[in-house]
PATORMI-182749 format. One record per residue: residue number from 0; residue in three letters; z, y, x of N, C-alpha, C in turn. Coordinates in steps of 0.001 Angstrom, whole numbers. Layout:
<recs>
<rec n="NUM" res="ALA" n_c3="Z" n_c2="Y" n_c1="X" ca_c3="Z" ca_c2="Y" ca_c1="X" c_c3="Z" c_c2="Y" c_c1="X"/>
...
</recs>
This chain:
<recs>
<rec n="0" res="MET" n_c3="22233" n_c2="-7227" n_c1="20220" ca_c3="21205" ca_c2="-6730" ca_c1="19322" c_c3="20012" c_c2="-7670" c_c1="19368"/>
<rec n="1" res="VAL" n_c3="19482" n_c2="-8007" n_c1="18206" ca_c3="18338" ca_c2="-8907" ca_c1="18116" c_c3="17063" c_c2="-8087" c_c1="18156"/>
<rec n="2" res="ALA" n_c3="16152" n_c2="-8459" n_c1="19025" ca_c3="14866" ca_c2="-7761" ca_c1="19108" c_c3="14004" c_c2="-8167" c_c1="17923"/>
<rec n="3" res="ARG" n_c3="13314" n_c2="-7213" n_c1="17336" ca_c3="12420" ca_c2="-7487" ca_c1="16222" c_c3="11001" c_c2="-7665" c_c1="16730"/>
<rec n="4" res="ARG" n_c3="10291" n_c2="-8581" n_c1="16093" ca_c3="8888" ca_c2="-8761" ca_c1="16429" c_c3="8109" c_c2="-7559" c_c1="15921"/>
<rec n="5" res="SER" n_c3="7009" n_c2="-7228" n_c1="16577" ca_c3="6233" ca_c2="-6047" ca_c1="16209" c_c3="5664" c_c2="-6143" c_c1="14799"/>
<rec n="6" res="ASP" n_c3="5369" n_c2="-7360" n_c1="14309" ca_c3="4836" ca_c2="-7487" ca_c1="12959" c_c3="5897" c_c2="-7268" c_c1="11883"/>
<rec n="7" res="GLU" n_c3="7157" n_c2="-7184" n_c1="12282" ca_c3="8229" ca_c2="-6925" ca_c1="11337" c_c3="8589" c_c2="-5442" c_c1="11260"/>
<rec n="8" res="ILE" n_c3="8120" n_c2="-4651" n_c1="12187" ca_c3="8494" ca_c2="-3229" ca_c1="12196" c_c3="7283" c_c2="-2300" c_c1="12081"/>
<rec n="9" res="TRP" n_c3="6174" n_c2="-2831" n_c1="11585" ca_c3="4971" ca_c2="-2021" ca_c1="11450" c_c3="5221" c_c2="-775" c_c1="10601"/>
<rec n="10" res="HIS" n_c3="6106" n_c2="-893" n_c1="9611" ca_c3="6337" ca_c2="194" ca_c1="8664" c_c3="6878" c_c2="1467" c_c1="9309"/>
<rec n="11" res="VAL" n_c3="7489" n_c2="1383" n_c1="10471" ca_c3="8013" ca_c2="2600" ca_c1="11103" c_c3="6887" c_c2="3500" c_c1="11606"/>
<rec n="12" res="LYS" n_c3="5687" n_c2="2947" n_c1="11752" ca_c3="4532" ca_c2="3730" ca_c1="12192" c_c3="3625" c_c2="4128" c_c1="11029"/>
<rec n="13" res="ALA" n_c3="4006" n_c2="3797" n_c1="9816" ca_c3="3164" ca_c2="4036" ca_c1="8645" c_c3="3019" c_c2="5524" c_c1="8327"/>
<rec n="14" res="SER" n_c3="1813" n_c2="5922" n_c1="7992" ca_c3="1527" ca_c2="7313" ca_c1="7635" c_c3="2145" c_c2="7711" c_c1="6296"/>
<rec n="15" res="CYS" n_c3="2519" n_c2="6741" n_c1="5495" ca_c3="3064" ca_c2="7036" ca_c1="4167" c_c3="4547" c_c2="7381" c_c1="4191"/>
<rec n="16" res="ARG" n_c3="5179" n_c2="7278" n_c1="5323" ca_c3="6611" ca_c2="7596" ca_c1="5397" c_c3="6834" c_c2="9087" c_c1="5155"/>
<rec n="17" res="GLY" n_c3="7887" n_c2="9396" n_c1="4454" ca_c3="8217" ca_c2="10796" ca_c1="4210" c_c3="7967" c_c2="11211" c_c1="2779"/>
<rec n="18" res="PRO" n_c3="7930" n_c2="12514" n_c1="2542" ca_c3="7835" ca_c2="13020" ca_c1="1164" c_c3="6551" c_c2="12627" c_c1="444"/>
<rec n="19" res="GLN" n_c3="5483" n_c2="12356" n_c1="1170" ca_c3="4223" ca_c2="11979" ca_c1="535" c_c3="4262" c_c2="10558" c_c1="-24"/>
<rec n="20" res="ALA" n_c3="5305" n_c2="9819" n_c1="243" ca_c3="5416" ca_c2="8432" ca_c1="-209" c_c3="5358" c_c2="8286" c_c1="-1727"/>
<rec n="21" res="GLU" n_c3="5701" n_c2="9326" n_c1="-2447" ca_c3="5725" ca_c2="9227" ca_c1="-3906" c_c3="4354" c_c2="8949" c_c1="-4513"/>
<rec n="22" res="VAL" n_c3="3262" n_c2="9294" n_c1="-3838" ca_c3="1929" ca_c2="9051" ca_c1="-4401" c_c3="1521" c_c2="7583" c_c1="-4339"/>
<rec n="23" res="PHE" n_c3="2270" n_c2="6772" n_c1="-3638" ca_c3="1910" ca_c2="5369" ca_c1="-3479" c_c3="2366" c_c2="4487" c_c1="-4638"/>
<rec n="24" res="PHE" n_c3="3224" n_c2="5012" n_c1="-5492" ca_c3="3744" ca_c2="4242" ca_c1="-6619" c_c3="3685" c_c2="5065" c_c1="-7889"/>
<rec n="25" res="PRO" n_c3="3518" n_c2="4403" n_c1="-9030" ca_c3="3452" ca_c2="5139" ca_c1="-10296" c_c3="4756" c_c2="5875" c_c1="-10585"/>
<rec n="26" res="PRO" n_c3="4666" n_c2="6991" n_c1="-11281" ca_c3="5871" ca_c2="7729" ca_c1="-11651" c_c3="6630" c_c2="6987" c_c1="-12753"/>
<rec n="27" res="PRO" n_c3="7868" n_c2="7380" n_c1="-13013" ca_c3="8661" ca_c2="6697" ca_c1="-14047" c_c3="8172" c_c2="6977" c_c1="-15473"/>
<rec n="28" res="HIS" n_c3="7303" n_c2="7955" n_c1="-15633" ca_c3="6760" ca_c2="8274" ca_c1="-16956" c_c3="5332" c_c2="7739" c_c1="-17080"/>
<rec n="29" res="VAL" n_c3="4827" n_c2="7699" n_c1="-18304" ca_c3="3460" ca_c2="7231" ca_c1="-18536" c_c3="2484" c_c2="8172" c_c1="-17843"/>
<rec n="30" res="GLU" n_c3="1532" n_c2="7580" n_c1="-17174" ca_c3="554" ca_c2="8329" ca_c1="-16381" c_c3="-820" c_c2="8200" c_c1="-17035"/>
<rec n="31" res="ARG" n_c3="-1480" n_c2="9324" n_c1="-17229" ca_c3="-2840" ca_c2="9297" ca_c1="-17771" c_c3="-3774" c_c2="8678" c_c1="-16739"/>
<rec n="32" res="LYS" n_c3="-4871" n_c2="8124" n_c1="-17196" ca_c3="-5831" ca_c2="7458" ca_c1="-16320" c_c3="-6308" c_c2="8392" c_c1="-15209"/>
<rec n="33" res="GLU" n_c3="-6633" n_c2="9617" n_c1="-15555" ca_c3="-7111" ca_c2="10589" ca_c1="-14562" c_c3="-6025" c_c2="10904" c_c1="-13532"/>
<rec n="34" res="GLU" n_c3="-4790" n_c2="11021" n_c1="-14011" ca_c3="-3668" ca_c2="11287" ca_c1="-13107" c_c3="-3462" c_c2="10120" c_c1="-12140"/>
<rec n="35" res="ARG" n_c3="-3581" n_c2="8892" n_c1="-12660" ca_c3="-3428" ca_c2="7714" ca_c1="-11806" c_c3="-4517" c_c2="7685" c_c1="-10737"/>
<rec n="36" res="HIS" n_c3="-5748" n_c2="7974" n_c1="-11133" ca_c3="-6846" ca_c2="7980" ca_c1="-10159" c_c3="-6623" c_c2="9037" c_c1="-9078"/>
<rec n="37" res="GLU" n_c3="-6177" n_c2="10216" n_c1="-9464" ca_c3="-5902" ca_c2="11279" ca_c1="-8488" c_c3="-4793" c_c2="10861" c_c1="-7529"/>
<rec n="38" res="ARG" n_c3="-3715" n_c2="10296" n_c1="-8081" ca_c3="-2590" ca_c2="9863" ca_c1="-7253" c_c3="-3024" c_c2="8750" c_c1="-6305"/>
<rec n="39" res="GLU" n_c3="-3743" n_c2="7762" n_c1="-6829" ca_c3="-4189" ca_c2="6657" ca_c1="-5989" c_c3="-5165" c_c2="7125" c_c1="-4911"/>
<rec n="40" res="ASN" n_c3="-6053" n_c2="8034" n_c1="-5260" ca_c3="-6992" ca_c2="8562" ca_c1="-4258" c_c3="-6264" c_c2="9321" c_c1="-3160"/>
<rec n="41" res="ALA" n_c3="-5220" n_c2="10059" n_c1="-3526" ca_c3="-4420" ca_c2="10769" ca_c1="-2519" c_c3="-3731" c_c2="9767" c_c1="-1591"/>
<rec n="42" res="ALA" n_c3="-3186" n_c2="8699" n_c1="-2158" ca_c3="-2534" ca_c2="7667" ca_c1="-1346" c_c3="-3544" c_c2="6976" c_c1="-434"/>
<rec n="43" res="LYS" n_c3="-4695" n_c2="6627" n_c1="-982" ca_c3="-5727" ca_c2="5944" ca_c1="-195" c_c3="-6239" c_c2="6827" c_c1="942"/>
<rec n="44" res="ALA" n_c3="-6276" n_c2="8135" n_c1="724" ca_c3="-6697" ca_c2="9053" ca_c1="1786" c_c3="-5701" c_c2="9020" c_c1="2943"/>
<rec n="45" res="ILE" n_c3="-4418" n_c2="8886" n_c1="2624" ca_c3="-3400" ca_c2="8758" ca_c1="3673" c_c3="-3590" c_c2="7435" c_c1="4407"/>
<rec n="46" res="CYS" n_c3="-3875" n_c2="6383" n_c1="3659" ca_c3="-4098" ca_c2="5056" ca_c1="4263" c_c3="-5306" c_c2="5054" c_c1="5209"/>
<rec n="47" res="ASP" n_c3="-6321" n_c2="5840" n_c1="4885" ca_c3="-7551" ca_c2="5849" ca_c1="5681" c_c3="-7310" c_c2="6087" c_c1="7164"/>
<rec n="48" res="SER" n_c3="-6328" n_c2="6913" n_c1="7481" ca_c3="-6073" ca_c2="7223" ca_c1="8889" c_c3="-4783" c_c2="6586" c_c1="9412"/>
<rec n="49" res="CYS" n_c3="-4225" n_c2="5662" n_c1="8658" ca_c3="-2953" ca_c2="5052" ca_c1="9046" c_c3="-3155" c_c2="4020" c_c1="10155"/>
<rec n="50" res="PRO" n_c3="-2335" n_c2="4092" n_c1="11211" ca_c3="-2482" ca_c2="3152" ca_c1="12329" c_c3="-2028" c_c2="1732" c_c1="12004"/>
<rec n="51" res="VAL" n_c3="-1316" n_c2="1552" n_c1="10886" ca_c3="-831" ca_c2="208" ca_c1="10540" c_c3="-1349" c_c2="-243" c_c1="9172"/>
<rec n="52" res="ARG" n_c3="-2518" n_c2="224" n_c1="8827" ca_c3="-3103" ca_c2="-116" ca_c1="7526" c_c3="-3235" c_c2="-1623" c_c1="7336"/>
<rec n="53" res="ARG" n_c3="-3762" n_c2="-2321" n_c1="8325" ca_c3="-3976" ca_c2="-3762" ca_c1="8190" c_c3="-2663" c_c2="-4548" c_c1="8059"/>
<rec n="54" res="PRO" n_c3="-1670" n_c2="-4301" n_c1="8913" ca_c3="-408" ca_c2="-5017" ca_c1="8721" c_c3="232" c_c2="-4724" c_c1="7360"/>
<rec n="55" res="CYS" n_c3="56" n_c2="-3526" n_c1="6874" ca_c3="587" ca_c2="-3141" ca_c1="5568" c_c3="-79" c_c2="-3967" c_c1="4471"/>
<rec n="56" res="LEU" n_c3="-1394" n_c2="-4035" n_c1="4510" ca_c3="-2119" ca_c2="-4822" ca_c1="3519" c_c3="-1761" c_c2="-6300" c_c1="3631"/>
<rec n="57" res="ASP" n_c3="-1704" n_c2="-6808" n_c1="4844" ca_c3="-1335" ca_c2="-8215" ca_c1="5049" c_c3="43" c_c2="-8505" c_c1="4457"/>
<rec n="58" res="TYR" n_c3="973" n_c2="-7596" n_c1="4661" ca_c3="2325" ca_c2="-7754" ca_c1="4130" c_c3="2304" c_c2="-7799" c_c1="2605"/>
<rec n="59" res="ALA" n_c3="1620" n_c2="-6839" n_c1="1981" ca_c3="1567" ca_c2="-6772" ca_c1="523" c_c3="944" c_c2="-8029" c_c1="-68"/>
<rec n="60" res="ILE" n_c3="-75" n_c2="-8546" n_c1="589" ca_c3="-716" ca_c2="-9764" ca_c1="109" c_c3="204" c_c2="-10965" c_c1="307"/>
<rec n="61" res="ARG" n_c3="850" n_c2="-11023" n_c1="1442" ca_c3="1734" ca_c2="-12150" ca_c1="1737" c_c3="2887" c_c2="-12255" c_c1="741"/>
<rec n="62" res="ILE" n_c3="3467" n_c2="-11111" n_c1="364" ca_c3="4600" ca_c2="-11152" ca_c1="-570" c_c3="4161" c_c2="-10997" c_c1="-2026"/>
<rec n="63" res="ARG" n_c3="2854" n_c2="-10859" n_c1="-2239" ca_c3="2296" ca_c2="-10675" ca_c1="-3593" c_c3="2902" c_c2="-9451" c_c1="-4276"/>
<rec n="64" res="GLU" n_c3="2898" n_c2="-8323" n_c1="-3548" ca_c3="3457" ca_c2="-7066" ca_c1="-4060" c_c3="2717" c_c2="-6666" c_c1="-5340"/>
<rec n="65" res="PRO" n_c3="3442" n_c2="-6523" n_c1="-6460" ca_c3="2780" ca_c2="-6229" ca_c1="-7731" c_c3="2589" c_c2="-4738" c_c1="-8042"/>
<rec n="66" res="HIS" n_c3="3084" n_c2="-3859" n_c1="-7196" ca_c3="3032" ca_c2="-2429" ca_c1="-7510" c_c3="2577" c_c2="-1603" c_c1="-6313"/>
<rec n="67" res="GLY" n_c3="1906" n_c2="-499" n_c1="-6620" ca_c3="1622" ca_c2="510" ca_c1="-5618" c_c3="393" c_c2="287" c_c1="-4762"/>
<rec n="68" res="ILE" n_c3="153" n_c2="1279" n_c1="-3919" ca_c3="-944" ca_c2="1248" ca_c1="-2948" c_c3="-372" c_c2="724" c_c1="-1641"/>
<rec n="69" res="TRP" n_c3="-967" n_c2="-326" n_c1="-1124" ca_c3="-559" ca_c2="-923" ca_c1="145" c_c3="-1820" c_c2="-1198" c_c1="953"/>
<rec n="70" res="GLY" n_c3="-1878" n_c2="-709" n_c1="2172" ca_c3="-3043" ca_c2="-956" ca_c1="3011" c_c3="-4329" c_c2="-419" c_c1="2421"/>
<rec n="71" res="GLY" n_c3="-4229" n_c2="591" n_c1="1588" ca_c3="-5407" ca_c2="1218" ca_c1="1004" c_c3="-5917" c_c2="566" c_c1="-270"/>
<rec n="72" res="LEU" n_c3="-5203" n_c2="-430" n_c1="-795" ca_c3="-5639" ca_c2="-1102" ca_c1="-2022" c_c3="-4561" c_c2="-1018" c_c1="-3100"/>
<rec n="73" res="ASN" n_c3="-5006" n_c2="-869" n_c1="-4338" ca_c3="-4052" ca_c2="-887" ca_c1="-5451" c_c3="-3825" c_c2="-2324" c_c1="-5909"/>
<rec n="74" res="GLU" n_c3="-3025" n_c2="-2481" n_c1="-6944" ca_c3="-2653" ca_c2="-3810" ca_c1="-7415" c_c3="-3873" c_c2="-4661" c_c1="-7770"/>
<rec n="75" res="MET" n_c3="-4792" n_c2="-4091" n_c1="-8553" ca_c3="-5969" ca_c2="-4830" ca_c1="-8993" c_c3="-6875" c_c2="-5184" c_c1="-7810"/>
<rec n="76" res="GLU" n_c3="-7037" n_c2="-4260" n_c1="-6886" ca_c3="-7883" ca_c2="-4517" ca_c1="-5711" c_c3="-7301" c_c2="-5631" c_c1="-4842"/>
<rec n="77" res="ARG" n_c3="-5977" n_c2="-5665" n_c1="-4709" ca_c3="-5343" ca_c2="-6752" ca_c1="-3950" c_c3="-5516" c_c2="-8083" c_c1="-4661"/>
<rec n="78" res="LYS" n_c3="-5396" n_c2="-8084" n_c1="-5976" ca_c3="-5587" ca_c2="-9311" ca_c1="-6749" c_c3="-7023" c_c2="-9808" c_c1="-6583"/>
<rec n="79" res="GLN" n_c3="-7993" n_c2="-8910" n_c1="-6655" ca_c3="-9399" ca_c2="-9297" ca_c1="-6479" c_c3="-9632" c_c2="-9865" c_c1="-5085"/>
<rec n="80" res="LEU" n_c3="-9004" n_c2="-9275" n_c1="-4084" ca_c3="-9129" ca_c2="-9782" ca_c1="-2727" c_c3="-8562" c_c2="-11202" c_c1="-2619"/>
<rec n="81" res="LEU" n_c3="-7408" n_c2="-11420" n_c1="-3217" ca_c3="-6810" ca_c2="-12755" ca_c1="-3223" c_c3="-7696" c_c2="-13760" c_c1="-3956"/>
<rec n="82" res="ASP" n_c3="-8269" n_c2="-13333" n_c1="-5085" ca_c3="-9147" ca_c2="-14210" ca_c1="-5854" c_c3="-10388" c_c2="-14600" c_c1="-5034"/>
<rec n="83" res="ARG" n_c3="-10955" n_c2="-13629" n_c1="-4313" ca_c3="-12141" ca_c2="-13919" ca_c1="-3476" c_c3="-11779" c_c2="-14889" c_c1="-2358"/>
<rec n="84" res="ARG" n_c3="-10609" n_c2="-14699" n_c1="-1776" ca_c3="-10171" ca_c2="-15594" ca_c1="-696" c_c3="-9949" c_c2="-17018" c_c1="-1214"/>
<rec n="85" res="ALA" n_c3="-9430" n_c2="-17123" n_c1="-2438" ca_c3="-9142" ca_c2="-18436" ca_c1="-3017" c_c3="-10412" c_c2="-19141" c_c1="-3481"/>
<rec n="86" res="GLY" n_c3="-11424" n_c2="-18335" n_c1="-3878" ca_c3="-12650" ca_c2="-18912" ca_c1="-4450" c_c3="-13599" c_c2="-19323" c_c1="-3429"/>
</recs>
């Protein structure tokens, strides 16, 4: 058995695991702006107390994840963070 590095298994400690995971990604149907804000705020509230928030965000930025809430940031917020880092 190959041992995994701790930075590769951060997700097993993530607060978003389980049935609440659905709030982290848009639904398959069109979502109203207010509904999206409510869903994203619910996801971000889970991220607020997550023990692996930083590794999650680092991962999403590293792979340029185009969807969902990762490390407490949505797609646009991650893009803005990348833009600030590049500028």
